[in-house]
Every structure is written in C-alpha cells, then in structure tokens.
PyMOL Python script that loads the backbone (N, CA, C, O; Angstrom):
from pymol import cmd

cmd.read_pdbstr("""\
ATOM      1  N   MET A   1      81.402  94.546 102.684  1.00  0.00           N
ATOM      2  CA  MET A   1      81.780  95.368 103.827  1.00  0.00           C
ATOM      3  C   MET A   1      80.805  95.086 104.970  1.00  0.00           C
ATOM      4  O   MET A   1      79.590  95.126 104.774  1.00  0.00           O
ATOM      5  N   ASP A   2      81.323  94.807 106.137  1.00  0.00           N
ATOM      6  CA  ASP A   2      80.510  94.487 107.303  1.00  0.00           C
ATOM      7  C   ASP A   2      80.215  95.755 108.096  1.00  0.00           C
ATOM      8  O   ASP A   2      81.113  96.326 108.714  1.00  0.00           O
ATOM      9  N   TRP A   3      78.951  96.198 108.078  1.00  0.00           N
ATOM     10  CA  TRP A   3      78.567  97.435 108.769  1.00  0.00           C
ATOM     11  C   TRP A   3      78.177  97.190 110.214  1.00  0.00           C
ATOM     12  O   TRP A   3      77.861  98.143 110.927  1.00  0.00           O
ATOM     13  N   SER A   4      78.188  95.943 110.672  1.00  0.00           N
ATOM     14  CA  SER A   4      77.767  95.669 112.046  1.00  0.00           C
ATOM     15  C   SER A   4      78.739  96.247 113.074  1.00  0.00           C
ATOM     16  O   SER A   4      78.376  96.419 114.238  1.00  0.00           O
ATOM     17  N   CYS A   5      79.963  96.547 112.658  1.00  0.00           N
ATOM     18  CA  CYS A   5      80.928  97.103 113.607  1.00  0.00           C
ATOM     19  C   CYS A   5      81.549  98.396 113.049  1.00  0.00           C
ATOM     20  O   CYS A   5      82.713  98.696 113.318  1.00  0.00           O
ATOM     21  N   ALA A   6      80.767  99.152 112.275  1.00  0.00           N
ATOM     22  CA  ALA A   6      81.271 100.421 111.753  1.00  0.00           C
ATOM     23  C   ALA A   6      81.618 101.343 112.915  1.00  0.00           C
ATOM     24  O   ALA A   6      80.881 101.425 113.898  1.00  0.00           O
ATOM     25  N   GLU A   7      82.748 102.037 112.790  1.00  0.00           N
ATOM     26  CA  GLU A   7      83.199 102.897 113.878  1.00  0.00           C
ATOM     27  C   GLU A   7      82.674 104.315 113.716  1.00  0.00           C
ATOM     28  O   GLU A   7      82.505 104.815 112.605  1.00  0.00           O
ATOM     29  N   LEU A   8      82.425 104.938 114.841  1.00  0.00           N
ATOM     30  CA  LEU A   8      81.940 106.309 114.902  1.00  0.00           C
ATOM     31  C   LEU A   8      82.790 107.043 115.931  1.00  0.00           C
ATOM     32  O   LEU A   8      82.960 106.575 117.056  1.00  0.00           O
ATOM     33  N   PHE A   9      83.320 108.197 115.536  1.00  0.00           N
ATOM     34  CA  PHE A   9      84.160 108.986 116.430  1.00  0.00           C
ATOM     35  C   PHE A   9      83.554 110.368 116.625  1.00  0.00           C
ATOM     36  O   PHE A   9      82.944 110.928 115.714  1.00  0.00           O
ATOM     37  N   ARG A  10      83.728 110.904 117.816  1.00  0.00           N
ATOM     38  CA  ARG A  10      83.255 112.257 118.143  1.00  0.00           C
ATOM     39  C   ARG A  10      84.465 113.164 118.315  1.00  0.00           C
ATOM     40  O   ARG A  10      85.459 112.793 118.940  1.00  0.00           O
ATOM     41  N   ILE A  11      84.356 114.374 117.739  1.00  0.00           N
ATOM     42  CA  ILE A  11      85.390 115.376 117.980  1.00  0.00           C
ATOM     43  C   ILE A  11      84.758 116.561 118.696  1.00  0.00           C
ATOM     44  O   ILE A  11      83.615 116.917 118.409  1.00  0.00           O
ATOM     45  N   PRO A  12      85.483 117.172 119.619  1.00  0.00           N
ATOM     46  CA  PRO A  12      84.935 118.309 120.364  1.00  0.00           C
ATOM     47  C   PRO A  12      84.932 119.567 119.501  1.00  0.00           C
ATOM     48  O   PRO A  12      85.962 120.222 119.339  1.00  0.00           O
ATOM     49  N   ASP A  13      83.792 119.891 118.962  1.00  0.00           N
ATOM     50  CA  ASP A  13      83.645 121.061 118.105  1.00  0.00           C
ATOM     51  C   ASP A  13      82.202 121.527 118.201  1.00  0.00           C
ATOM     52  O   ASP A  13      81.290 120.701 118.229  1.00  0.00           O
ATOM     53  N   THR A  14      81.980 122.817 118.252  1.00  0.00           N
ATOM     54  CA  THR A  14      80.623 123.337 118.406  1.00  0.00           C
ATOM     55  C   THR A  14      79.830 123.332 117.105  1.00  0.00           C
ATOM     56  O   THR A  14      78.609 123.488 117.142  1.00  0.00           O
ATOM     57  N   PHE A  15      80.478 123.158 115.962  1.00  0.00           N
ATOM     58  CA  PHE A  15      79.765 123.104 114.697  1.00  0.00           C
ATOM     59  C   PHE A  15      78.922 121.840 114.622  1.00  0.00           C
ATOM     60  O   PHE A  15      79.276 120.814 115.204  1.00  0.00           O
ATOM     61  N   VAL A  16      77.808 121.916 113.906  1.00  0.00           N
ATOM     62  CA  VAL A  16      76.969 120.747 113.660  1.00  0.00           C
ATOM     63  C   VAL A  16      77.415 120.171 112.321  1.00  0.00           C
ATOM     64  O   VAL A  16      77.079 120.700 111.261  1.00  0.00           O
ATOM     65  N   ASN A  17      78.181 119.073 112.386  1.00  0.00           N
ATOM     66  CA  ASN A  17      78.744 118.512 111.173  1.00  0.00           C
ATOM     67  C   ASN A  17      79.133 117.060 111.414  1.00  0.00           C
ATOM     68  O   ASN A  17      79.316 116.630 112.553  1.00  0.00           O
ATOM     69  N   ALA A  18      79.255 116.323 110.331  1.00  0.00           N
ATOM     70  CA  ALA A  18      79.748 114.948 110.358  1.00  0.00           C
ATOM     71  C   ALA A  18      80.373 114.670 109.001  1.00  0.00           C
ATOM     72  O   ALA A  18      80.032 115.314 108.009  1.00  0.00           O
ATOM     73  N   ALA A  19      81.285 113.715 108.958  1.00  0.00           N
ATOM     74  CA  ALA A  19      81.937 113.382 107.694  1.00  0.00           C
ATOM     75  C   ALA A  19      82.483 111.966 107.742  1.00  0.00           C
ATOM     76  O   ALA A  19      83.019 111.533 108.763  1.00  0.00           O
ATOM     77  N   PRO A  20      82.345 111.244 106.634  1.00  0.00           N
ATOM     78  CA  PRO A  20      82.986 109.934 106.552  1.00  0.00           C
ATOM     79  C   PRO A  20      84.414 110.093 106.056  1.00  0.00           C
ATOM     80  O   PRO A  20      84.720 111.038 105.329  1.00  0.00           O
ATOM     81  N   THR A  21      85.272 109.191 106.438  1.00  0.00           N
ATOM     82  CA  THR A  21      86.640 109.203 105.953  1.00  0.00           C
ATOM     83  C   THR A  21      87.184 107.785 105.992  1.00  0.00           C
ATOM     84  O   THR A  21      86.550 106.889 106.549  1.00  0.00           O
ATOM     85  N   GLY A  22      88.342 107.579 105.411  1.00  0.00           N
ATOM     86  CA  GLY A  22      88.945 106.258 105.375  1.00  0.00           C
ATOM     87  C   GLY A  22      88.621 105.536 104.082  1.00  0.00           C
ATOM     88  O   GLY A  22      87.672 105.882 103.379  1.00  0.00           O
ATOM     89  N   MET A  23      89.433 104.518 103.779  1.00  0.00           N
ATOM     90  CA  MET A  23      89.223 103.778 102.537  1.00  0.00           C
ATOM     91  C   MET A  23      88.909 102.305 102.804  1.00  0.00           C
ATOM     92  O   MET A  23      87.800 101.856 102.515  1.00  0.00           O
ATOM     93  N   ASP A  24      89.840 101.566 103.335  1.00  0.00           N
ATOM     94  CA  ASP A  24      89.610 100.137 103.568  1.00  0.00           C
ATOM     95  C   ASP A  24      88.606  99.898 104.693  1.00  0.00           C
ATOM     96  O   ASP A  24      87.747  99.021 104.598  1.00  0.00           O
ATOM     97  N   ARG A  25      88.725 100.679 105.746  1.00  0.00           N
ATOM     98  CA  ARG A  25      87.790 100.598 106.870  1.00  0.00           C
ATOM     99  C   ARG A  25      87.251 101.985 107.143  1.00  0.00           C
ATOM    100  O   ARG A  25      87.678 102.638 108.095  1.00  0.00           O
ATOM    101  N   PRO A  26      86.316 102.449 106.321  1.00  0.00           N
ATOM    102  CA  PRO A  26      85.796 103.807 106.509  1.00  0.00           C
ATOM    103  C   PRO A  26      85.085 103.958 107.853  1.00  0.00           C
ATOM    104  O   PRO A  26      84.529 103.005 108.398  1.00  0.00           O
ATOM    105  N   PHE A  27      85.120 105.182 108.364  1.00  0.00           N
ATOM    106  CA  PHE A  27      84.455 105.489 109.617  1.00  0.00           C
ATOM    107  C   PHE A  27      83.842 106.875 109.508  1.00  0.00           C
ATOM    108  O   PHE A  27      84.130 107.625 108.576  1.00  0.00           O
ATOM    109  N   ILE A  28      83.000 107.203 110.465  1.00  0.00           N
ATOM    110  CA  ILE A  28      82.318 108.501 110.479  1.00  0.00           C
ATOM    111  C   ILE A  28      82.797 109.300 111.678  1.00  0.00           C
ATOM    112  O   ILE A  28      82.888 108.786 112.793  1.00  0.00           O
ATOM    113  N   VAL A  29      83.099 110.559 111.430  1.00  0.00           N
ATOM    114  CA  VAL A  29      83.477 111.493 112.482  1.00  0.00           C
ATOM    115  C   VAL A  29      82.316 112.471 112.635  1.00  0.00           C
ATOM    116  O   VAL A  29      81.859 113.062 111.657  1.00  0.00           O
ATOM    117  N   ILE A  30      81.847 112.635 113.857  1.00  0.00           N
ATOM    118  CA  ILE A  30      80.731 113.546 114.113  1.00  0.00           C
ATOM    119  C   ILE A  30      81.154 114.575 115.153  1.00  0.00           C
ATOM    120  O   ILE A  30      81.798 114.234 116.146  1.00  0.00           O
ATOM    121  N   ASN A  31      80.797 115.815 114.927  1.00  0.00           N
ATOM    122  CA  ASN A  31      81.130 116.893 115.866  1.00  0.00           C
ATOM    123  C   ASN A  31      80.190 116.848 117.065  1.00  0.00           C
ATOM    124  O   ASN A  31      79.016 116.504 116.930  1.00  0.00           O
ATOM    125  N   SER A  32      80.710 117.196 118.229  1.00  0.00           N
ATOM    126  CA  SER A  32      79.899 117.167 119.441  1.00  0.00           C
ATOM    127  C   SER A  32      78.733 118.151 119.364  1.00  0.00           C
ATOM    128  O   SER A  32      77.719 117.952 120.033  1.00  0.00           O
ATOM    129  N   GLY A  33      78.857 119.201 118.564  1.00  0.00           N
ATOM    130  CA  GLY A  33      77.746 120.135 118.376  1.00  0.00           C
ATOM    131  C   GLY A  33      76.513 119.452 117.817  1.00  0.00           C
ATOM    132  O   GLY A  33      75.389 119.787 118.190  1.00  0.00           O
ATOM    133  N   ALA A  34      76.719 118.493 116.922  1.00  0.00           N
ATOM    134  CA  ALA A  34      75.593 117.741 116.358  1.00  0.00           C
ATOM    135  C   ALA A  34      74.955 116.859 117.426  1.00  0.00           C
ATOM    136  O   ALA A  34      73.732 116.719 117.466  1.00  0.00           O
ATOM    137  N   LEU A  35      75.770 116.267 118.285  1.00  0.00           N
ATOM    138  CA  LEU A  35      75.232 115.404 119.343  1.00  0.00           C
ATOM    139  C   LEU A  35      74.364 116.189 120.314  1.00  0.00           C
ATOM    140  O   LEU A  35      73.377 115.668 120.834  1.00  0.00           O
ATOM    141  N   LYS A  36      74.726 117.427 120.556  1.00  0.00           N
ATOM    142  CA  LYS A  36      73.973 118.261 121.498  1.00  0.00           C
ATOM    143  C   LYS A  36      72.683 118.798 120.886  1.00  0.00           C
ATOM    144  O   LYS A  36      71.684 118.953 121.588  1.00  0.00           O
ATOM    145  N   LEU A  37      72.696 119.083 119.584  1.00  0.00           N
ATOM    146  CA  LEU A  37      71.572 119.769 118.955  1.00  0.00           C
ATOM    147  C   LEU A  37      70.520 118.830 118.369  1.00  0.00           C
ATOM    148  O   LEU A  37      69.327 119.116 118.468  1.00  0.00           O
ATOM    149  N   LEU A  38      70.931 117.724 117.766  1.00  0.00           N
ATOM    150  CA  LEU A  38      70.008 116.883 117.009  1.00  0.00           C
ATOM    151  C   LEU A  38      69.275 115.883 117.890  1.00  0.00           C
ATOM    152  O   LEU A  38      69.843 115.316 118.823  1.00  0.00           O
ATOM    153  N   ASP A  39      67.981 115.676 117.568  1.00  0.00           N
ATOM    154  CA  ASP A  39      67.229 114.644 118.290  1.00  0.00           C
ATOM    155  C   ASP A  39      67.491 113.290 117.613  1.00  0.00           C
ATOM    156  O   ASP A  39      68.252 113.221 116.648  1.00  0.00           O
ATOM    157  N   ASP A  40      66.875 112.229 118.106  1.00  0.00           N
ATOM    158  CA  ASP A  40      67.153 110.877 117.605  1.00  0.00           C
ATOM    159  C   ASP A  40      66.860 110.726 116.111  1.00  0.00           C
ATOM    160  O   ASP A  40      67.666 110.149 115.381  1.00  0.00           O
ATOM    161  N   ASP A  41      65.721 111.238 115.653  1.00  0.00           N
ATOM    162  CA  ASP A  41      65.373 111.128 114.233  1.00  0.00           C
ATOM    163  C   ASP A  41      66.344 111.916 113.358  1.00  0.00           C
ATOM    164  O   ASP A  41      66.745 111.439 112.296  1.00  0.00           O
ATOM    165  N   GLU A  42      66.719 113.102 113.789  1.00  0.00           N
ATOM    166  CA  GLU A  42      67.671 113.911 113.027  1.00  0.00           C
ATOM    167  C   GLU A  42      69.050 113.251 112.990  1.00  0.00           C
ATOM    168  O   GLU A  42      69.736 113.293 111.969  1.00  0.00           O
ATOM    169  N   MET A  43      69.450 112.644 114.105  1.00  0.00           N
ATOM    170  CA  MET A  43      70.738 111.957 114.155  1.00  0.00           C
ATOM    171  C   MET A  43      70.736 110.747 113.229  1.00  0.00           C
ATOM    172  O   MET A  43      71.721 110.481 112.541  1.00  0.00           O
ATOM    173  N   ARG A  44      69.618 110.015 113.215  1.00  0.00           N
ATOM    174  CA  ARG A  44      69.484 108.867 112.321  1.00  0.00           C
ATOM    175  C   ARG A  44      69.590 109.307 110.860  1.00  0.00           C
ATOM    176  O   ARG A  44      70.216 108.624 110.049  1.00  0.00           O
ATOM    177  N   THR A  45      68.983 110.440 110.525  1.00  0.00           N
ATOM    178  CA  THR A  45      69.064 110.981 109.173  1.00  0.00           C
ATOM    179  C   THR A  45      70.495 111.387 108.833  1.00  0.00           C
ATOM    180  O   THR A  45      70.981 111.095 107.740  1.00  0.00           O
ATOM    181  N   LEU A  46      71.167 112.058 109.761  1.00  0.00           N
ATOM    182  CA  LEU A  46      72.556 112.479 109.547  1.00  0.00           C
ATOM    183  C   LEU A  46      73.464 111.276 109.313  1.00  0.00           C
ATOM    184  O   LEU A  46      74.260 111.271 108.374  1.00  0.00           O
ATOM    185  N   LEU A  47      73.348 110.263 110.157  1.00  0.00           N
ATOM    186  CA  LEU A  47      74.196 109.080 110.016  1.00  0.00           C
ATOM    187  C   LEU A  47      73.863 108.304 108.742  1.00  0.00           C
ATOM    188  O   LEU A  47      74.766 107.778 108.091  1.00  0.00           O
ATOM    189  N   GLY A  48      72.597 108.227 108.380  1.00  0.00           N
ATOM    190  CA  GLY A  48      72.212 107.584 107.125  1.00  0.00           C
ATOM    191  C   GLY A  48      72.793 108.307 105.928  1.00  0.00           C
ATOM    192  O   GLY A  48      73.234 107.678 104.966  1.00  0.00           O
ATOM    193  N   HIS A  49      72.793 109.629 105.988  1.00  0.00           N
ATOM    194  CA  HIS A  49      73.384 110.441 104.920  1.00  0.00           C
ATOM    195  C   HIS A  49      74.877 110.151 104.784  1.00  0.00           C
ATOM    196  O   HIS A  49      75.380 109.960 103.677  1.00  0.00           O
ATOM    197  N   GLU A  50      75.576 110.120 105.905  1.00  0.00           N
ATOM    198  CA  GLU A  50      77.018 109.867 105.877  1.00  0.00           C
ATOM    199  C   GLU A  50      77.320 108.445 105.411  1.00  0.00           C
ATOM    200  O   GLU A  50      78.282 108.235 104.671  1.00  0.00           O
ATOM    201  N   LEU A  51      76.522 107.468 105.826  1.00  0.00           N
ATOM    202  CA  LEU A  51      76.716 106.102 105.349  1.00  0.00           C
ATOM    203  C   LEU A  51      76.485 106.010 103.843  1.00  0.00           C
ATOM    204  O   LEU A  51      77.131 105.212 103.164  1.00  0.00           O
ATOM    205  N   GLY A  52      75.572 106.818 103.322  1.00  0.00           N
ATOM    206  CA  GLY A  52      75.366 106.876 101.877  1.00  0.00           C
ATOM    207  C   GLY A  52      76.623 107.325 101.159  1.00  0.00           C
ATOM    208  O   GLY A  52      76.956 106.801 100.096  1.00  0.00           O
ATOM    209  N   HIS A  53      77.325 108.296 101.737  1.00  0.00           N
ATOM    210  CA  HIS A  53      78.606 108.729 101.160  1.00  0.00           C
ATOM    211  C   HIS A  53      79.625 107.589 101.174  1.00  0.00           C
ATOM    212  O   HIS A  53      80.338 107.372 100.195  1.00  0.00           O
ATOM    213  N   VAL A  54      79.685 106.869 102.287  1.00  0.00           N
ATOM    214  CA  VAL A  54      80.644 105.768 102.402  1.00  0.00           C
ATOM    215  C   VAL A  54      80.331 104.691 101.370  1.00  0.00           C
ATOM    216  O   VAL A  54      81.239 104.196 100.702  1.00  0.00           O
ATOM    217  N   ILE A  55      79.077 104.328 101.232  1.00  0.00           N
ATOM    218  CA  ILE A  55      78.684 103.266 100.311  1.00  0.00           C
ATOM    219  C   ILE A  55      78.949 103.654  98.856  1.00  0.00           C
ATOM    220  O   ILE A  55      79.368 102.818  98.055  1.00  0.00           O
ATOM    221  N   SER A  56      78.704 104.923  98.515  1.00  0.00           N
ATOM    222  CA  SER A  56      78.896 105.346  97.124  1.00  0.00           C
ATOM    223  C   SER A  56      80.361 105.560  96.777  1.00  0.00           C
ATOM    224  O   SER A  56      80.718 105.539  95.600  1.00  0.00           O
ATOM    225  N   GLY A  57      81.219 105.765  97.773  1.00  0.00           N
ATOM    226  CA  GLY A  57      82.650 105.785  97.540  1.00  0.00           C
ATOM    227  C   GLY A  57      83.340 107.087  97.207  1.00  0.00           C
ATOM    228  O   GLY A  57      84.563 107.051  97.078  1.00  0.00           O
ATOM    229  N   PRO A  58      82.698 108.234  97.053  1.00  0.00           N
ATOM    230  CA  PRO A  58      83.446 109.426  96.638  1.00  0.00           C
ATOM    231  C   PRO A  58      84.433 109.925  97.677  1.00  0.00           C
ATOM    232  O   PRO A  58      85.353 110.663  97.325  1.00  0.00           O
ATOM    233  N   ARG A  59      84.282 109.553  98.942  1.00  0.00           N
ATOM    234  CA  ARG A  59      85.200 110.022  99.982  1.00  0.00           C
ATOM    235  C   ARG A  59      86.594 109.441  99.813  1.00  0.00           C
ATOM    236  O   ARG A  59      87.562 110.005 100.323  1.00  0.00           O
ATOM    237  N   SER A  60      86.711 108.326  99.107  1.00  0.00           N
ATOM    238  CA  SER A  60      88.037 107.729  98.930  1.00  0.00           C
ATOM    239  C   SER A  60      88.962 108.689  98.195  1.00  0.00           C
ATOM    240  O   SER A  60      90.159 108.725  98.478  1.00  0.00           O
ATOM    241  N   TYR A  61      88.431 109.465  97.262  1.00  0.00           N
ATOM    242  CA  TYR A  61      89.267 110.422  96.553  1.00  0.00           C
ATOM    243  C   TYR A  61      89.718 111.558  97.466  1.00  0.00           C
ATOM    244  O   TYR A  61      90.851 112.024  97.351  1.00  0.00           O
ATOM    245  N   VAL A  62      88.868 112.001  98.350  1.00  0.00           N
ATOM    246  CA  VAL A  62      89.232 113.050  99.310  1.00  0.00           C
ATOM    247  C   VAL A  62      90.284 112.517 100.267  1.00  0.00           C
ATOM    248  O   VAL A  62      91.227 113.233 100.605  1.00  0.00           O
ATOM    249  N   THR A  63      90.142 111.264 100.714  1.00  0.00           N
ATOM    250  CA  THR A  63      91.108 110.659 101.621  1.00  0.00           C
ATOM    251  C   THR A  63      92.469 110.554 100.949  1.00  0.00           C
ATOM    252  O   THR A  63      93.490 110.812 101.587  1.00  0.00           O
ATOM    253  N   ILE A  64      92.505 110.184  99.691  1.00  0.00           N
ATOM    254  CA  ILE A  64      93.771 110.082  98.959  1.00  0.00           C
ATOM    255  C   ILE A  64      94.462 111.442  98.877  1.00  0.00           C
ATOM    256  O   ILE A  64      95.683 111.529  99.007  1.00  0.00           O
ATOM    257  N   LEU A  65      93.687 112.496  98.661  1.00  0.00           N
ATOM    258  CA  LEU A  65      94.261 113.836  98.496  1.00  0.00           C
ATOM    259  C   LEU A  65      94.665 114.471  99.812  1.00  0.00           C
ATOM    260  O   LEU A  65      95.447 115.422  99.819  1.00  0.00           O
ATOM    261  N   SER A  66      94.154 113.973 100.921  1.00  0.00           N
ATOM    262  CA  SER A  66      94.443 114.600 102.218  1.00  0.00           C
ATOM    263  C   SER A  66      95.837 114.340 102.685  1.00  0.00           C
ATOM    264  O   SER A  66      96.225 114.802 103.757  1.00  0.00           O
TER     265      SER A  66
END
""", "prot")
cmd.dss("prot")
cmd.show_as("cartoon", "prot")
cmd.util.cbc("prot")
cmd.orient("prot")
C-alpha cells in the first residue's frame, strides 16, 4: 500500500474526532473540531493513531457492515 498519497478529508463538525474508513483505498476523515483544537504534535499523534487502525485492518469489517 502506497501511503505517499493517502487521502485525508475534513467534515464540518465541532466534535474532536477522526476515523479511518474504506477498504481498497482507505482514507481518514477528521472533524474540523480537531483541526481547531489540536496543536501540531497532537495532530501528528491523532493521525498516527488512525493510520495504525488502517494498517492493522479492523476497519474493513466496519466498512463492510456500514
């Protein structure tokens, strides 16, 4: 999987949250509340956490059920 062009989408929501989704070409959706509240180090941690979910694969089951 080539992570050099991984996609990131923002949704307008005041909650501080992010989630990976998708199967063949997974992407991360991040709420605008997180963009406003988190500093660079916190954002890096959040995105690293979400990429960990993508790499380990459990989101594929959630995507199938959605």
